[in-house]
FINU-640996 format. One record per residue (C-alpha): x, y, z; residue in three letters. Coordinates in Angstrom, 2 decimals. Layout:
<rs>
r c1 = X, c2 = Y, c3 = Z, r = ALA
...
</rs>
This chain:
<rs>
r c1 = -16.09, c2 = 15.67, c3 = 34.65, r = UNK
r c1 = -19.02, c2 = 16.47, c3 = 36.96, r = UNK
r c1 = -20.90, c2 = 14.56, c3 = 39.61, r = UNK
r c1 = -24.53, c2 = 14.46, c3 = 38.59, r = UNK
r c1 = -26.61, c2 = 16.66, c3 = 40.86, r = UNK
r c1 = -30.38, c2 = 17.21, c3 = 40.78, r = UNK
r c1 = -31.06, c2 = 14.56, c3 = 38.16, r = UNK
r c1 = -34.01, c2 = 12.18, c3 = 37.98, r = UNK
r c1 = -32.91, c2 = 8.92, c3 = 36.42, r = UNK
r c1 = -35.26, c2 = 7.07, c3 = 34.04, r = UNK
r c1 = -36.29, c2 = 3.52, c3 = 34.94, r = UNK
r c1 = -35.92, c2 = 0.86, c3 = 32.29, r = UNK
r c1 = -39.19, c2 = -1.08, c3 = 32.42, r = UNK
r c1 = -38.13, c2 = -4.19, c3 = 30.57, r = UNK
r c1 = -35.56, c2 = -6.89, c3 = 30.94, r = UNK
r c1 = -33.51, c2 = -7.16, c3 = 27.75, r = UNK
r c1 = -31.82, c2 = -10.38, c3 = 26.72, r = UNK
r c1 = -29.96, c2 = -10.34, c3 = 23.41, r = UNK
r c1 = -31.79, c2 = -7.08, c3 = 22.65, r = UNK
r c1 = -35.22, c2 = -8.75, c3 = 22.90, r = UNK
r c1 = -37.78, c2 = -7.82, c3 = 25.55, r = UNK
r c1 = -38.89, c2 = -10.91, c3 = 27.41, r = UNK
r c1 = -40.95, c2 = -9.45, c3 = 30.22, r = UNK
r c1 = -42.54, c2 = -6.27, c3 = 31.45, r = UNK
r c1 = -41.32, c2 = -5.35, c3 = 34.95, r = UNK
r c1 = -39.59, c2 = -2.49, c3 = 36.65, r = UNK
r c1 = -35.85, c2 = -2.88, c3 = 37.01, r = UNK
r c1 = -34.23, c2 = -1.22, c3 = 39.98, r = UNK
r c1 = -30.99, c2 = -3.09, c3 = 40.11, r = UNK
r c1 = -27.77, c2 = -3.87, c3 = 38.31, r = UNK
r c1 = -25.95, c2 = -6.78, c3 = 39.91, r = UNK
r c1 = -26.42, c2 = -10.52, c3 = 40.04, r = UNK
r c1 = -25.41, c2 = -13.30, c3 = 42.34, r = UNK
r c1 = -26.19, c2 = -16.69, c3 = 40.89, r = UNK
r c1 = -27.38, c2 = -18.64, c3 = 43.92, r = UNK
r c1 = -28.51, c2 = -16.38, c3 = 46.72, r = UNK
r c1 = -28.73, c2 = -12.90, c3 = 48.11, r = UNK
r c1 = -25.63, c2 = -11.96, c3 = 50.11, r = UNK
r c1 = -26.48, c2 = -13.33, c3 = 53.56, r = UNK
r c1 = -25.61, c2 = -10.27, c3 = 55.61, r = UNK
r c1 = -26.73, c2 = -7.56, c3 = 53.23, r = UNK
r c1 = -30.39, c2 = -6.73, c3 = 53.03, r = UNK
r c1 = -32.04, c2 = -5.91, c3 = 49.72, r = UNK
r c1 = -31.96, c2 = -2.31, c3 = 50.89, r = UNK
r c1 = -28.17, c2 = -2.56, c3 = 51.08, r = UNK
r c1 = -27.99, c2 = -4.24, c3 = 47.68, r = UNK
r c1 = -30.58, c2 = -2.32, c3 = 45.65, r = UNK
r c1 = -29.01, c2 = -3.51, c3 = 42.42, r = UNK
r c1 = -29.56, c2 = -7.26, c3 = 42.79, r = UNK
r c1 = -31.54, c2 = -8.88, c3 = 40.00, r = UNK
r c1 = -32.87, c2 = -12.40, c3 = 39.88, r = UNK
r c1 = -33.41, c2 = -12.70, c3 = 36.13, r = UNK
r c1 = -30.32, c2 = -13.91, c3 = 34.35, r = UNK
r c1 = -29.53, c2 = -13.88, c3 = 30.65, r = UNK
r c1 = -27.33, c2 = -16.55, c3 = 29.02, r = UNK
r c1 = -24.52, c2 = -13.98, c3 = 28.80, r = UNK
r c1 = -24.72, c2 = -13.27, c3 = 32.52, r = UNK
r c1 = -24.68, c2 = -16.96, c3 = 33.32, r = UNK
r c1 = -21.67, c2 = -17.48, c3 = 31.05, r = UNK
r c1 = -19.62, c2 = -14.84, c3 = 32.88, r = UNK
r c1 = -20.58, c2 = -16.10, c3 = 36.34, r = UNK
r c1 = -19.78, c2 = -19.67, c3 = 35.38, r = UNK
r c1 = -16.29, c2 = -18.51, c3 = 34.37, r = UNK
r c1 = -15.75, c2 = -16.12, c3 = 37.27, r = UNK
r c1 = -12.56, c2 = -17.84, c3 = 38.43, r = UNK
r c1 = -10.81, c2 = -16.98, c3 = 35.18, r = UNK
r c1 = -10.93, c2 = -13.22, c3 = 35.79, r = UNK
r c1 = -10.27, c2 = -10.71, c3 = 38.56, r = UNK
r c1 = -12.63, c2 = -7.96, c3 = 39.68, r = UNK
r c1 = -12.78, c2 = -5.35, c3 = 36.93, r = UNK
r c1 = -12.81, c2 = -2.47, c3 = 39.42, r = UNK
r c1 = -10.38, c2 = -3.59, c3 = 42.11, r = UNK
r c1 = -8.20, c2 = -6.19, c3 = 40.38, r = UNK
r c1 = -8.85, c2 = -8.54, c3 = 43.33, r = UNK
r c1 = -9.37, c2 = -12.28, c3 = 43.25, r = UNK
r c1 = -13.02, c2 = -13.32, c3 = 43.46, r = UNK
r c1 = -14.92, c2 = -16.31, c3 = 44.74, r = UNK
r c1 = -17.41, c2 = -17.87, c3 = 42.35, r = UNK
r c1 = -21.11, c2 = -18.05, c3 = 43.28, r = UNK
r c1 = -20.76, c2 = -21.85, c3 = 43.40, r = UNK
r c1 = -17.98, c2 = -21.55, c3 = 46.01, r = UNK
r c1 = -20.07, c2 = -19.06, c3 = 47.94, r = UNK
r c1 = -22.88, c2 = -21.58, c3 = 48.33, r = UNK
r c1 = -20.52, c2 = -24.30, c3 = 49.57, r = UNK
r c1 = -18.72, c2 = -21.98, c3 = 52.01, r = UNK
r c1 = -21.95, c2 = -20.72, c3 = 53.53, r = UNK
r c1 = -23.30, c2 = -24.21, c3 = 54.08, r = UNK
r c1 = -20.09, c2 = -25.24, c3 = 55.86, r = UNK
r c1 = -19.99, c2 = -22.11, c3 = 58.01, r = UNK
r c1 = -23.38, c2 = -23.08, c3 = 59.42, r = UNK
r c1 = -21.55, c2 = -25.92, c3 = 61.19, r = UNK
r c1 = -18.88, c2 = -23.63, c3 = 62.74, r = UNK
r c1 = -20.59, c2 = -22.19, c3 = 65.85, r = UNK
r c1 = -17.61, c2 = -20.60, c3 = 67.60, r = UNK
r c1 = -14.77, c2 = -18.30, c3 = 66.63, r = UNK
r c1 = -12.05, c2 = -20.93, c3 = 66.64, r = UNK
r c1 = -13.87, c2 = -23.37, c3 = 64.35, r = UNK
r c1 = -14.88, c2 = -20.60, c3 = 61.95, r = UNK
r c1 = -11.33, c2 = -19.21, c3 = 61.85, r = UNK
r c1 = -9.87, c2 = -22.63, c3 = 61.09, r = UNK
r c1 = -12.24, c2 = -23.03, c3 = 58.16, r = UNK
r c1 = -11.96, c2 = -19.48, c3 = 56.79, r = UNK
r c1 = -8.17, c2 = -19.46, c3 = 56.87, r = UNK
r c1 = -8.04, c2 = -21.05, c3 = 53.42, r = UNK
r c1 = -10.11, c2 = -18.17, c3 = 52.00, r = UNK
r c1 = -8.18, c2 = -15.33, c3 = 53.64, r = UNK
r c1 = -6.49, c2 = -14.46, c3 = 50.34, r = UNK
r c1 = -9.88, c2 = -13.52, c3 = 48.88, r = UNK
r c1 = -10.81, c2 = -11.18, c3 = 51.71, r = UNK
r c1 = -10.74, c2 = -7.47, c3 = 51.02, r = UNK
r c1 = -8.64, c2 = -5.17, c3 = 53.19, r = UNK
r c1 = -11.15, c2 = -4.49, c3 = 55.98, r = UNK
r c1 = -12.46, c2 = -8.05, c3 = 56.04, r = UNK
r c1 = -8.85, c2 = -9.25, c3 = 56.28, r = UNK
r c1 = -8.18, c2 = -6.85, c3 = 59.14, r = UNK
r c1 = -11.29, c2 = -8.02, c3 = 60.99, r = UNK
r c1 = -10.30, c2 = -11.64, c3 = 60.39, r = UNK
r c1 = -6.83, c2 = -10.99, c3 = 61.83, r = UNK
r c1 = -8.52, c2 = -9.32, c3 = 64.81, r = UNK
r c1 = -10.53, c2 = -12.50, c3 = 65.40, r = UNK
r c1 = -7.38, c2 = -14.63, c3 = 65.05, r = UNK
r c1 = -5.60, c2 = -12.55, c3 = 67.71, r = UNK
r c1 = -8.54, c2 = -12.60, c3 = 70.14, r = UNK
r c1 = -8.39, c2 = -14.71, c3 = 73.30, r = UNK
r c1 = -10.64, c2 = -17.63, c3 = 74.26, r = UNK
r c1 = -11.77, c2 = -18.19, c3 = 70.69, r = UNK
r c1 = -13.04, c2 = -21.69, c3 = 71.47, r = UNK
r c1 = -15.42, c2 = -20.28, c3 = 74.09, r = UNK
r c1 = -16.66, c2 = -17.23, c3 = 72.21, r = UNK
r c1 = -18.17, c2 = -16.47, c3 = 68.83, r = UNK
r c1 = -17.58, c2 = -13.59, c3 = 66.43, r = UNK
r c1 = -20.42, c2 = -11.49, c3 = 67.83, r = UNK
r c1 = -19.05, c2 = -11.81, c3 = 71.38, r = UNK
r c1 = -15.67, c2 = -10.53, c3 = 70.21, r = UNK
r c1 = -17.14, c2 = -7.58, c3 = 68.28, r = UNK
r c1 = -19.42, c2 = -6.60, c3 = 71.15, r = UNK
r c1 = -16.41, c2 = -6.38, c3 = 73.43, r = UNK
r c1 = -14.71, c2 = -4.00, c3 = 70.99, r = UNK
r c1 = -17.83, c2 = -1.99, c3 = 70.07, r = UNK
r c1 = -17.60, c2 = 0.92, c3 = 72.53, r = UNK
r c1 = -14.03, c2 = 1.86, c3 = 71.64, r = UNK
r c1 = -14.75, c2 = 1.46, c3 = 67.93, r = UNK
r c1 = -17.87, c2 = 3.61, c3 = 68.19, r = UNK
r c1 = -15.92, c2 = 6.44, c3 = 69.82, r = UNK
r c1 = -13.20, c2 = 6.31, c3 = 67.17, r = UNK
r c1 = -15.80, c2 = 6.13, c3 = 64.41, r = UNK
r c1 = -17.57, c2 = 9.25, c3 = 65.67, r = UNK
r c1 = -14.29, c2 = 11.15, c3 = 65.79, r = UNK
r c1 = -13.50, c2 = 10.18, c3 = 62.20, r = UNK
r c1 = -16.98, c2 = 11.12, c3 = 60.98, r = UNK
r c1 = -16.93, c2 = 14.55, c3 = 62.62, r = UNK
r c1 = -13.38, c2 = 15.19, c3 = 61.42, r = UNK
r c1 = -14.38, c2 = 14.56, c3 = 57.80, r = UNK
r c1 = -17.63, c2 = 16.53, c3 = 58.07, r = UNK
r c1 = -15.85, c2 = 19.58, c3 = 59.51, r = UNK
r c1 = -12.79, c2 = 19.36, c3 = 57.26, r = UNK
r c1 = -14.73, c2 = 21.23, c3 = 54.57, r = UNK
r c1 = -15.66, c2 = 24.21, c3 = 56.79, r = UNK
r c1 = -13.28, c2 = 26.57, c3 = 54.99, r = UNK
r c1 = -14.70, c2 = 25.52, c3 = 51.63, r = UNK
r c1 = -18.26, c2 = 26.12, c3 = 52.87, r = UNK
r c1 = -17.33, c2 = 29.67, c3 = 53.87, r = UNK
r c1 = -16.42, c2 = 30.40, c3 = 50.24, r = UNK
r c1 = -19.90, c2 = 29.53, c3 = 48.99, r = UNK
r c1 = -22.59, c2 = 32.09, c3 = 48.33, r = UNK
r c1 = -24.70, c2 = 32.72, c3 = 51.47, r = UNK
r c1 = -27.77, c2 = 30.78, c3 = 50.27, r = UNK
r c1 = -25.82, c2 = 27.66, c3 = 49.24, r = UNK
r c1 = -23.58, c2 = 27.87, c3 = 52.31, r = UNK
r c1 = -26.65, c2 = 27.88, c3 = 54.56, r = UNK
r c1 = -27.95, c2 = 24.70, c3 = 52.92, r = UNK
r c1 = -24.63, c2 = 22.88, c3 = 53.25, r = UNK
r c1 = -24.19, c2 = 24.03, c3 = 56.84, r = UNK
r c1 = -27.63, c2 = 22.67, c3 = 57.70, r = UNK
r c1 = -26.75, c2 = 19.30, c3 = 56.15, r = UNK
r c1 = -23.42, c2 = 19.24, c3 = 58.01, r = UNK
r c1 = -24.93, c2 = 20.24, c3 = 61.37, r = UNK
r c1 = -27.72, c2 = 17.68, c3 = 61.04, r = UNK
r c1 = -25.14, c2 = 15.02, c3 = 60.19, r = UNK
r c1 = -23.06, c2 = 15.86, c3 = 63.25, r = UNK
r c1 = -26.17, c2 = 15.69, c3 = 65.39, r = UNK
r c1 = -26.91, c2 = 12.23, c3 = 63.98, r = UNK
r c1 = -23.32, c2 = 11.20, c3 = 64.70, r = UNK
r c1 = -23.71, c2 = 12.22, c3 = 68.33, r = UNK
r c1 = -27.03, c2 = 10.38, c3 = 68.54, r = UNK
r c1 = -25.53, c2 = 7.22, c3 = 67.01, r = UNK
r c1 = -28.03, c2 = 7.45, c3 = 64.12, r = UNK
r c1 = -25.72, c2 = 8.74, c3 = 61.39, r = UNK
r c1 = -26.37, c2 = 7.55, c3 = 57.84, r = UNK
r c1 = -23.68, c2 = 8.29, c3 = 55.25, r = UNK
r c1 = -25.91, c2 = 7.72, c3 = 52.24, r = UNK
r c1 = -28.54, c2 = 10.13, c3 = 53.55, r = UNK
r c1 = -25.95, c2 = 12.91, c3 = 53.79, r = UNK
r c1 = -24.63, c2 = 12.24, c3 = 50.28, r = UNK
r c1 = -28.14, c2 = 12.12, c3 = 48.82, r = UNK
r c1 = -29.01, c2 = 15.42, c3 = 50.49, r = UNK
r c1 = -25.96, c2 = 17.26, c3 = 49.21, r = UNK
r c1 = -26.73, c2 = 16.05, c3 = 45.68, r = UNK
r c1 = -30.07, c2 = 17.84, c3 = 45.89, r = UNK
r c1 = -28.46, c2 = 21.23, c3 = 46.50, r = UNK
r c1 = -29.14, c2 = 23.39, c3 = 43.43, r = UNK
r c1 = -25.78, c2 = 25.05, c3 = 42.95, r = UNK
r c1 = -24.39, c2 = 26.54, c3 = 39.75, r = UNK
r c1 = -21.13, c2 = 27.96, c3 = 38.46, r = UNK
r c1 = -18.35, c2 = 28.34, c3 = 41.01, r = UNK
r c1 = -20.68, c2 = 27.24, c3 = 43.80, r = UNK
r c1 = -21.30, c2 = 23.94, c3 = 42.02, r = UNK
r c1 = -17.59, c2 = 23.18, c3 = 41.82, r = UNK
r c1 = -17.20, c2 = 23.85, c3 = 45.54, r = UNK
r c1 = -20.23, c2 = 21.71, c3 = 46.39, r = UNK
r c1 = -18.77, c2 = 18.89, c3 = 44.29, r = UNK
r c1 = -15.53, c2 = 19.28, c3 = 46.26, r = UNK
r c1 = -17.47, c2 = 18.95, c3 = 49.51, r = UNK
r c1 = -19.30, c2 = 15.92, c3 = 48.13, r = UNK
r c1 = -16.01, c2 = 14.27, c3 = 47.19, r = UNK
r c1 = -14.67, c2 = 14.87, c3 = 50.71, r = UNK
r c1 = -17.79, c2 = 13.52, c3 = 52.40, r = UNK
r c1 = -17.86, c2 = 10.53, c3 = 50.06, r = UNK
r c1 = -14.81, c2 = 9.35, c3 = 52.05, r = UNK
r c1 = -16.87, c2 = 9.05, c3 = 55.24, r = UNK
r c1 = -16.11, c2 = 5.66, c3 = 56.79, r = UNK
r c1 = -18.33, c2 = 2.69, c3 = 56.06, r = UNK
r c1 = -18.19, c2 = -0.98, c3 = 56.96, r = UNK
r c1 = -16.54, c2 = -1.90, c3 = 53.66, r = UNK
r c1 = -13.51, c2 = 0.33, c3 = 54.16, r = UNK
r c1 = -13.21, c2 = 1.09, c3 = 57.88, r = UNK
r c1 = -12.49, c2 = -1.33, c3 = 60.73, r = UNK
r c1 = -14.42, c2 = 0.62, c3 = 63.36, r = UNK
r c1 = -17.46, c2 = 1.03, c3 = 61.10, r = UNK
r c1 = -17.41, c2 = -2.74, c3 = 60.50, r = UNK
r c1 = -17.22, c2 = -3.49, c3 = 64.24, r = UNK
r c1 = -20.07, c2 = -1.11, c3 = 65.11, r = UNK
r c1 = -22.36, c2 = -2.39, c3 = 62.36, r = UNK
r c1 = -21.72, c2 = -6.11, c3 = 62.66, r = UNK
r c1 = -21.61, c2 = -6.30, c3 = 66.45, r = UNK
r c1 = -25.41, c2 = -6.31, c3 = 66.04, r = UNK
r c1 = -25.30, c2 = -9.41, c3 = 63.82, r = UNK
r c1 = -25.18, c2 = -13.08, c3 = 64.89, r = UNK
r c1 = -21.99, c2 = -15.11, c3 = 64.62, r = UNK
r c1 = -22.90, c2 = -16.94, c3 = 61.41, r = UNK
r c1 = -23.84, c2 = -13.71, c3 = 59.59, r = UNK
r c1 = -20.49, c2 = -12.15, c3 = 60.56, r = UNK
r c1 = -18.60, c2 = -15.23, c3 = 59.39, r = UNK
r c1 = -20.30, c2 = -15.15, c3 = 56.00, r = UNK
r c1 = -19.79, c2 = -11.40, c3 = 55.72, r = UNK
r c1 = -16.01, c2 = -11.88, c3 = 55.81, r = UNK
r c1 = -16.12, c2 = -13.43, c3 = 52.35, r = UNK
r c1 = -19.44, c2 = -12.25, c3 = 50.87, r = UNK
r c1 = -17.92, c2 = -9.01, c3 = 49.55, r = UNK
r c1 = -15.45, c2 = -11.07, c3 = 47.48, r = UNK
r c1 = -18.07, c2 = -13.06, c3 = 45.58, r = UNK
r c1 = -18.23, c2 = -12.41, c3 = 41.82, r = UNK
r c1 = -21.32, c2 = -10.59, c3 = 40.55, r = UNK
r c1 = -22.52, c2 = -9.21, c3 = 37.24, r = UNK
r c1 = -21.99, c2 = -5.48, c3 = 36.81, r = UNK
r c1 = -23.81, c2 = -3.49, c3 = 34.15, r = UNK
r c1 = -21.42, c2 = -0.87, c3 = 32.79, r = UNK
r c1 = -24.41, c2 = 1.17, c3 = 31.71, r = UNK
r c1 = -26.91, c2 = 0.59, c3 = 34.55, r = UNK
r c1 = -30.19, c2 = -1.08, c3 = 33.76, r = UNK
r c1 = -31.99, c2 = 1.89, c3 = 35.32, r = UNK
r c1 = -30.48, c2 = 4.00, c3 = 32.53, r = UNK
r c1 = -31.30, c2 = 1.61, c3 = 29.72, r = UNK
r c1 = -28.37, c2 = -0.80, c3 = 29.96, r = UNK
r c1 = -28.86, c2 = -4.31, c3 = 28.55, r = UNK
r c1 = -28.07, c2 = -7.74, c3 = 29.97, r = UNK
r c1 = -25.82, c2 = -8.74, c3 = 27.06, r = UNK
r c1 = -22.06, c2 = -9.18, c3 = 26.72, r = UNK
r c1 = -21.58, c2 = -5.65, c3 = 25.40, r = UNK
r c1 = -22.64, c2 = -4.23, c3 = 28.78, r = UNK
r c1 = -21.56, c2 = -6.64, c3 = 31.53, r = UNK
r c1 = -18.43, c2 = -7.16, c3 = 33.61, r = UNK
r c1 = -17.43, c2 = -9.37, c3 = 36.50, r = UNK
r c1 = -16.87, c2 = -7.42, c3 = 39.71, r = UNK
r c1 = -16.92, c2 = -8.43, c3 = 43.36, r = UNK
r c1 = -20.13, c2 = -7.71, c3 = 45.24, r = UNK
r c1 = -18.49, c2 = -5.03, c3 = 47.41, r = UNK
r c1 = -17.64, c2 = -2.78, c3 = 44.47, r = UNK
r c1 = -20.86, c2 = -3.59, c3 = 42.64, r = UNK
r c1 = -22.72, c2 = -2.36, c3 = 45.69, r = UNK
r c1 = -20.45, c2 = 0.67, c3 = 46.08, r = UNK
r c1 = -21.13, c2 = 1.85, c3 = 42.56, r = UNK
r c1 = -24.86, c2 = 1.07, c3 = 42.59, r = UNK
r c1 = -26.25, c2 = 3.08, c3 = 39.64, r = UNK
r c1 = -23.54, c2 = 5.75, c3 = 39.73, r = UNK
r c1 = -22.22, c2 = 6.82, c3 = 36.31, r = UNK
r c1 = -18.96, c2 = 5.04, c3 = 35.56, r = UNK
r c1 = -16.96, c2 = 8.24, c3 = 35.11, r = UNK
r c1 = -18.20, c2 = 9.50, c3 = 38.49, r = UNK
r c1 = -17.32, c2 = 6.18, c3 = 40.16, r = UNK
r c1 = -13.79, c2 = 6.36, c3 = 38.71, r = UNK
r c1 = -13.36, c2 = 9.93, c3 = 39.96, r = UNK
r c1 = -14.62, c2 = 9.25, c3 = 43.49, r = UNK
r c1 = -12.61, c2 = 6.04, c3 = 43.94, r = UNK
r c1 = -9.18, c2 = 7.16, c3 = 42.79, r = UNK
r c1 = -7.51, c2 = 4.99, c3 = 45.45, r = UNK
r c1 = -8.76, c2 = 1.88, c3 = 43.62, r = UNK
r c1 = -7.12, c2 = 2.67, c3 = 40.26, r = UNK
r c1 = -10.37, c2 = 1.72, c3 = 38.56, r = UNK
r c1 = -9.03, c2 = 2.88, c3 = 35.19, r = UNK
r c1 = -5.96, c2 = 0.65, c3 = 35.42, r = UNK
r c1 = -7.95, c2 = -2.33, c3 = 36.65, r = UNK
r c1 = -10.48, c2 = -2.02, c3 = 33.82, r = UNK
r c1 = -7.62, c2 = -2.03, c3 = 31.33, r = UNK
r c1 = -6.13, c2 = -5.10, c3 = 33.00, r = UNK
r c1 = -9.55, c2 = -6.79, c3 = 32.93, r = UNK
r c1 = -9.72, c2 = -6.30, c3 = 29.15, r = UNK
r c1 = -6.17, c2 = -7.63, c3 = 28.81, r = UNK
r c1 = -7.11, c2 = -10.73, c3 = 30.82, r = UNK
r c1 = -10.19, c2 = -11.29, c3 = 28.66, r = UNK
r c1 = -8.05, c2 = -11.00, c3 = 25.53, r = UNK
r c1 = -5.66, c2 = -13.61, c3 = 26.91, r = UNK
r c1 = -8.62, c2 = -15.89, c3 = 27.55, r = UNK
r c1 = -9.94, c2 = -15.36, c3 = 24.00, r = UNK
r c1 = -6.51, c2 = -16.12, c3 = 22.55, r = UNK
r c1 = -6.39, c2 = -19.40, c3 = 24.52, r = UNK
r c1 = -8.21, c2 = -22.01, c3 = 22.42, r = UNK
r c1 = -8.84, c2 = -24.08, c3 = 25.58, r = UNK
r c1 = -10.76, c2 = -21.25, c3 = 27.23, r = UNK
r c1 = -14.56, c2 = -20.90, c3 = 26.93, r = UNK
r c1 = -13.89, c2 = -17.26, c3 = 26.08, r = UNK
r c1 = -12.40, c2 = -18.35, c3 = 22.74, r = UNK
r c1 = -16.01, c2 = -18.81, c3 = 21.63, r = UNK
r c1 = -16.78, c2 = -15.27, c3 = 22.75, r = UNK
r c1 = -14.05, c2 = -13.48, c3 = 20.82, r = UNK
r c1 = -16.17, c2 = -10.37, c3 = 20.32, r = UNK
r c1 = -16.46, c2 = -9.75, c3 = 24.07, r = UNK
r c1 = -13.33, c2 = -7.60, c3 = 24.50, r = UNK
r c1 = -14.33, c2 = -5.53, c3 = 21.47, r = UNK
r c1 = -17.90, c2 = -4.77, c3 = 22.44, r = UNK
r c1 = -17.29, c2 = -4.31, c3 = 26.18, r = UNK
r c1 = -14.39, c2 = -1.94, c3 = 25.44, r = UNK
r c1 = -16.70, c2 = 0.21, c3 = 23.37, r = UNK
r c1 = -19.20, c2 = 0.46, c3 = 26.23, r = UNK
r c1 = -16.48, c2 = 1.18, c3 = 28.81, r = UNK
r c1 = -15.15, c2 = 4.01, c3 = 26.66, r = UNK
r c1 = -18.58, c2 = 5.57, c3 = 26.27, r = UNK
r c1 = -19.64, c2 = 5.21, c3 = 29.91, r = UNK
r c1 = -16.31, c2 = 6.44, c3 = 31.27, r = UNK
r c1 = -16.42, c2 = 9.48, c3 = 28.98, r = UNK
r c1 = -13.15, c2 = 8.24, c3 = 27.43, r = UNK
r c1 = -11.36, c2 = 8.12, c3 = 30.78, r = UNK
r c1 = -10.67, c2 = 4.46, c3 = 29.96, r = UNK
r c1 = -9.45, c2 = 3.66, c3 = 26.44, r = UNK
r c1 = -8.65, c2 = -0.06, c3 = 26.13, r = UNK
r c1 = -6.22, c2 = -1.43, c3 = 23.55, r = UNK
r c1 = -7.14, c2 = -4.52, c3 = 21.58, r = UNK
r c1 = -3.89, c2 = -4.74, c3 = 19.65, r = UNK
r c1 = -3.10, c2 = -8.16, c3 = 21.16, r = UNK
r c1 = -6.45, c2 = -9.72, c3 = 20.32, r = UNK
r c1 = -6.00, c2 = -12.59, c3 = 17.87, r = UNK
r c1 = -9.32, c2 = -13.66, c3 = 16.47, r = UNK
r c1 = -10.34, c2 = -15.44, c3 = 13.29, r = UNK
r c1 = -13.31, c2 = -14.41, c3 = 11.18, r = UNK
r c1 = -15.06, c2 = -17.54, c3 = 12.37, r = UNK
r c1 = -14.52, c2 = -16.58, c3 = 16.02, r = UNK
r c1 = -15.95, c2 = -13.14, c3 = 15.35, r = UNK
r c1 = -19.07, c2 = -14.34, c3 = 13.56, r = UNK
r c1 = -21.24, c2 = -13.38, c3 = 16.55, r = UNK
r c1 = -19.66, c2 = -9.92, c3 = 16.49, r = UNK
r c1 = -20.54, c2 = -9.51, c3 = 12.83, r = UNK
r c1 = -24.17, c2 = -10.09, c3 = 13.67, r = UNK
r c1 = -24.19, c2 = -7.29, c3 = 16.23, r = UNK
r c1 = -24.85, c2 = -3.65, c3 = 15.52, r = UNK
r c1 = -21.84, c2 = -2.29, c3 = 13.65, r = UNK
r c1 = -19.42, c2 = -0.38, c3 = 15.88, r = UNK
r c1 = -17.04, c2 = 2.35, c3 = 14.89, r = UNK
r c1 = -13.64, c2 = 1.05, c3 = 13.81, r = UNK
r c1 = -11.72, c2 = 2.25, c3 = 16.87, r = UNK
r c1 = -9.59, c2 = -0.82, c3 = 17.43, r = UNK
r c1 = -6.93, c2 = -2.79, c3 = 15.68, r = UNK
r c1 = -7.58, c2 = -6.54, c3 = 15.73, r = UNK
r c1 = -5.01, c2 = -9.04, c3 = 14.47, r = UNK
r c1 = -6.73, c2 = -11.47, c3 = 12.12, r = UNK
r c1 = -5.35, c2 = -14.97, c3 = 11.67, r = UNK
</rs>
């Protein structure tokens, strides 16, 4: 498996719903939230947000509470809950009142958000201060620790750089030295560094080493996985934005297994439910690359569990998914293709009648890779 370097990705210039073009516009994004843009993420942070929604997308979002995030296996909040929570947080102006309200949603918070929430809970004078006050007090120490972590990761690959050919080594050293300079100037941008290293034109043994460096630098701390990075970034935000941010990463969104920018459709054969944090993390990255770079998430195992959960929903006659019995079949096919067979779901437990699969029969015929129990 290789990380894609030096590739220009094609832009799909039409929205596709049920394989029919309905409008002519450039698509630059791959995720949906039903009611609003995440309040504390700009569109630059969420480049894959789309505001057009197919019936299939709406169906999945409306049933978000029935499934866990396909990438992380975590519980998710529905877009409807998101809207209610945000409106209520607007009436919680200090840390104590916001903590009391958010306590009931702590189980949905991801690891870093949970750690930040616990930090707020343990802070003093919560009734007299807000979340921004508390983060500002902690900012200087967090910034120093963050810098140390960033430089440690950037220099950890020095021995690997020395093994590169002189021309490639010089390019990587320049990227590393510039990054360290940005760290010291408090202007470091992780994505800029990763984008730059992807533009290095390495081949053969050099390419494998550059990929190794990329994988190491991919672990640079960010606000979604590092406490200090969260504190530094969100100490600049107002109290209400910080409060909403604690749960915004847990809101269910639509993920295109094959990104729209690479020709992926908006239909059931190409969409999953994932929390906004991991939707944003993947962006338009190839699925096999995302799996490789995020080995700590067990993406492969969680995708398999997602399919199992969908099958259980299909087998339950009371579930809306019983009317979408083809979903586990067609999404499994796409997952296999986009993961380069890293993920091979089993549909042996799917129990579906011919009547339930009538929508599947109308779709493009797929290879017979699965065993389906017919009633």
